[in-house]
C-alpha positions in Angstrom: 138.9 152.5 80.3 135.4 151.4 81.1 133.0 150.8 78.2 130.3 153.5 77.8 126.9 152.3 76.7 125.6 154.1 73.7 121.9 154.2 72.8 122.3 156.9 70.1 123.8 154.8 67.3 123.0 152.3 64.6 122.1 148.9 66.1 122.2 146.1 63.5 119.7 143.4 64.4 122.0 140.5 63.6 121.1 137.2 62.0 122.2 133.8 63.4 123.7 131.3 60.9 122.4 127.7 61.2 123.8 124.3 60.5 121.9 121.8 58.3 120.4 120.3 61.5 119.1 123.7 62.6 121.6 124.1 65.4 123.5 127.4 65.7 126.7 127.5 63.7 128.8 129.1 66.4 132.1 129.3 64.4 130.5 131.1 61.6 128.5 133.3 64.0 131.8 134.4 65.6 133.3 135.3 62.3 130.2 137.4 61.4 130.4 139.2 64.7 134.1 140.0 64.2 133.2 141.6 60.8 130.3 143.5 62.5 132.8 144.8 65.1 134.9 146.5 62.4 132.2 149.1 62.0 132.5 150.2 65.6 133.3 153.9 65.6 131.8 154.4 62.2 128.3 154.9 63.4 127.5 151.4 64.5 128.5 151.2 68.2 126.1 148.5 69.3 124.2 145.5 68.2 120.9 143.7 68.9 120.8 140.0 69.1 117.6 137.9 69.6 115.6 140.4 67.6 113.0 139.3 65.1 115.8 139.3 62.5 117.7 137.0 64.8 114.8 134.6 64.9 114.0 135.1 68.6 110.7 133.3 68.3 112.4 130.3 66.7 115.2 130.0 69.4 114.9 128.2 72.7 115.5 130.1 75.9 118.9 128.4 76.3 119.8 129.3 72.7 118.9 133.0 73.3 121.2 133.1 76.3 124.0 131.4 74.3 123.7 133.9 71.5 124.1 136.8 74.1 127.2 135.0 75.5 128.8 134.8 72.1 128.0 138.4 71.2 129.5 139.6 74.5 132.6 137.5 74.1 133.3 138.8 70.5 132.0 142.4 70.7 131.2 143.3 74.3 134.5 145.0 75.1 133.4 147.9 72.9 129.9 147.6 71.5 126.7 148.0 73.4 125.1 144.6 73.5 121.3 144.4 73.5 119.2 141.3 73.7 115.6 141.0 72.6 113.0 139.7 75.1 109.9 138.2 73.7 107.6 136.6 76.3 103.9 136.3 77.2 104.2 136.8 80.9 106.0 139.2 83.2 107.7 136.7 85.5 109.4 134.9 82.7 110.3 138.2 81.0 112.1 139.2 84.2 113.9 135.8 84.3 115.0 136.0 80.7 116.2 139.7 81.1 118.2 138.6 84.1 119.7 135.8 82.1 120.6 138.1 79.3 122.3 140.5 81.8 124.3 137.6 83.3 125.3 136.5 79.9 126.8 139.9 79.1 123.9 142.1 77.7 124.1 145.8 78.5 120.4 146.2 78.0 117.3 144.6 76.5 114.9 145.3 73.6 111.6 144.7 75.3 108.8 143.5 73.0 105.2 143.6 74.0 103.6 140.3 74.8 102.2 139.0 71.5 98.8 138.2 73.0 98.2 141.9 72.8 98.5 141.8 69.0 95.4 139.5 69.0 93.3 140.8 71.9 94.6 144.3 72.7 95.5 145.3 76.2 94.4 147.3 79.3 95.7 150.9 78.9 97.8 150.7 82.0 99.3 147.2 81.2 102.2 148.4 79.0 103.6 150.8 81.6 103.3 148.3 84.4 104.9 145.6 82.3 107.9 147.7 81.4 108.2 148.9 85.0 108.1 145.4 86.5 110.7 144.1 84.1 113.0 147.1 84.6 112.9 146.8 88.3 112.9 143.0 88.4 116.0 142.5 86.2 117.7 145.9 87.0 118.6 146.4 83.4 118.4 149.2 80.8 115.6 149.0 78.2 114.9 149.9 74.6 111.1 150.0 74.2 110.0 148.1 71.1 107.2 150.1 69.7 105.0 148.1 67.4 103.1 149.6 64.4 100.3 152.1 65.0 98.0 149.8 63.0 98.4 147.0 65.6 96.6 146.4 68.9 99.9 146.3 70.7 100.9 149.9 69.8 101.7 152.2 72.8 100.2 155.7 72.6 102.6 158.5 72.9 101.2 159.4 76.4 102.2 156.0 77.6 105.6 156.3 76.1 106.1 159.7 77.8 105.1 158.2 81.2 107.5 155.3 80.7 110.4 157.7 79.9 109.7 160.0 82.8 109.0 157.5 85.5 111.1 154.4 84.7 114.8 155.2 85.0 115.9 152.2 83.1 114.1 153.3 79.9 116.9 154.7 77.7 115.6 154.5 74.2 112.5 153.9 72.0 112.6 151.9 68.8 110.0 153.8 66.9 108.3 151.3 64.8 105.1 153.4 64.2 105.0 152.9 60.5 102.3 155.6 60.0 104.2 158.7 58.9 101.9 161.3 60.4 101.7 159.6 63.8 105.4 158.9 63.7 106.5 162.5 63.2 103.9 163.8 65.7 105.1 161.4 68.4 108.8 162.0 67.7 108.3 165.7 68.0 106.3 165.4 71.2 108.8 162.9 72.8 111.6 165.3 71.9 109.8 168.1 73.7 108.8 166.0 76.8 111.7 163.6 77.1 114.7 165.2 75.5 117.2 162.8 77.1 115.6 159.7 75.6 117.2 158.2 72.5 114.7 157.8 69.6 115.8 155.4 66.9 114.0 154.3 63.7 113.3 150.7 62.8 111.8 151.4 59.4 114.2 149.2 57.3 111.9 149.6 54.3 112.0 153.4 54.4 115.1 154.0 56.3 116.3 157.4 55.0 112.8 158.8 54.9 112.4 157.9 58.6 115.7 159.6 59.5 114.3 163.1 58.5 112.7 164.0 61.9 116.2 164.0 63.4 116.5 160.5 64.8 119.3 159.3 67.1 120.1 156.2 65.1 118.4 153.0 63.9 117.7 149.5 64.9 117.4 147.6 61.7 118.1 144.2 60.3 119.9 145.1 57.1 122.5 147.2 59.0 123.9 143.8 59.8 123.9 142.9 56.1 125.1 146.0 54.3 126.7 148.2 56.9 129.1 149.7 54.3 126.2 151.8 53.0 124.1 152.2 56.1 126.9 153.8 58.2 128.0 156.6 55.8 124.3 157.3 55.1 123.7 157.8 58.8 126.6 160.3 58.9 124.9 162.5 56.4 121.6 162.5 58.3 123.2 162.8 61.7 125.2 165.9 60.6 123.1 167.8 58.1 125.0 171.0 58.5 128.1 169.3 57.1 126.3 167.7 54.1 123.8 168.4 51.3 120.4 167.2 50.5 121.8 165.7 47.3 124.2 163.5 49.4 121.2 162.3 51.4 119.3 161.5 48.2 122.3 159.7 46.7 122.6 157.4 49.7 118.9 156.8 49.8 119.0 155.9 46.1 121.8 153.4 46.7 120.1 151.8 49.8 116.8 151.6 48.0 117.6 148.6 45.8 118.8 146.2 48.5 115.9 147.4 50.8 113.4 146.5 48.1 115.1 143.1 47.5 114.9 142.2 51.2 111.7 143.9 52.4 109.8 144.4 49.1 108.4 147.7 50.3 106.6 146.1 53.2 107.3 145.7 56.8 109.9 143.2 57.9 108.6 139.6 58.2 110.0 136.0 58.4 110.3 135.9 54.7 112.1 139.3 54.6 114.5 137.9 57.3 115.1 134.9 55.0 115.9 137.3 52.2 118.4 139.1 54.4 120.1 135.9 55.4 120.3 135.0 51.7 122.0 138.3 51.1 124.6 137.3 53.7 125.1 134.1 51.9 125.6 135.8 48.6 128.0 138.2 50.1 130.1 135.3 51.4 129.4 135.9 55.1 127.1 132.9 55.8 127.4 129.5 54.1 123.7 128.8 54.5 120.5 130.8 54.4 118.6 128.2 56.4 115.9 129.6 58.7 114.0 128.0 61.6 110.7 126.6 60.4 107.9 127.6 59.8 109.8 130.1 57.7 110.3 128.3 54.4 113.3 128.3 52.1 113.4 130.9 49.3 112.9 129.8 45.7 115.3 130.7 43.0 113.3 133.7 41.8 113.5 135.2 45.3 117.2 134.5 45.5 117.7 136.2 42.1 115.9 139.3 43.3 118.3 139.5 46.3 121.3 139.1 43.9 119.9 142.0 41.7 119.4 144.2 44.8 122.9 143.6 45.9 124.2 144.3 42.4 122.2 147.6 42.0 123.3 148.7 45.5 126.9 148.0 44.5 127.5 145.6 47.3 130.4 143.2 46.9 131.5 140.0 48.6 133.3 140.1 51.9 136.6 138.3 52.5 135.8 136.5 55.7 139.2 134.7 55.9 140.7 137.8 57.6 138.4 137.1 60.6 139.5 133.5 61.2 
């Protein structure tokens, strides 16, 4: 039976374990992916590699392709494999999207060129960029929406135009991070583009961001503590079968590890280091090493991660079963 791509699900933005020489620890990465795959059918039917959590800006182009290949080999028979694309020009974005597709990706998470964060952009540039990459690589796209406070934020009118006029646009990762704009844009997109999947990426306020009726999430710590993210998603996805108290209880449990990793702020390189440390403390990774310029955590930061895991009642994982 052919695999069905699913854009209405939880996508963990997965981390990549490194050896002491900063090369990818492929053996450990495969074990991690086999563990991730056990959550297929439990609300987590896809994964995103080469996201910011996966250190896309620290990996070479060849390494990004290799990461996709490994993900496809381990999980691609069932899970929807998405690869992040981060590039400053359209031509190379198309090339990297095509490479991801050839390596086994079912779609891409298309980030805006980061020069827009510094200088802003022409109002028509985002639509043309997404259109050119979609047509050039012939691949489905999750739009990576950056915060409304940034110069790379796409107005809702632009998002609607993308959804209506670019067939390959299947999903928007709503990273708005301004609640009033977030809810307004979600409601308008639902009205204008009802077939498009809308997923949150607000790791730091996950359950709150699910309230407008989102189709899933694309978050880093779903690849770290899926045991509490997946059942929480079930409550918010099917509110007629659950109570507000259940939603609050799951939110309370998730809160502690969310605070330990993200500290109440937006995801960052340091937050991703905290997430990788959580994977180490859970026995999933042997090292929390990150690609520089992200620096190692100090002991106080590691202790906060340990406290967050303890308060969220997250135990170690027996990885021997995946060898």
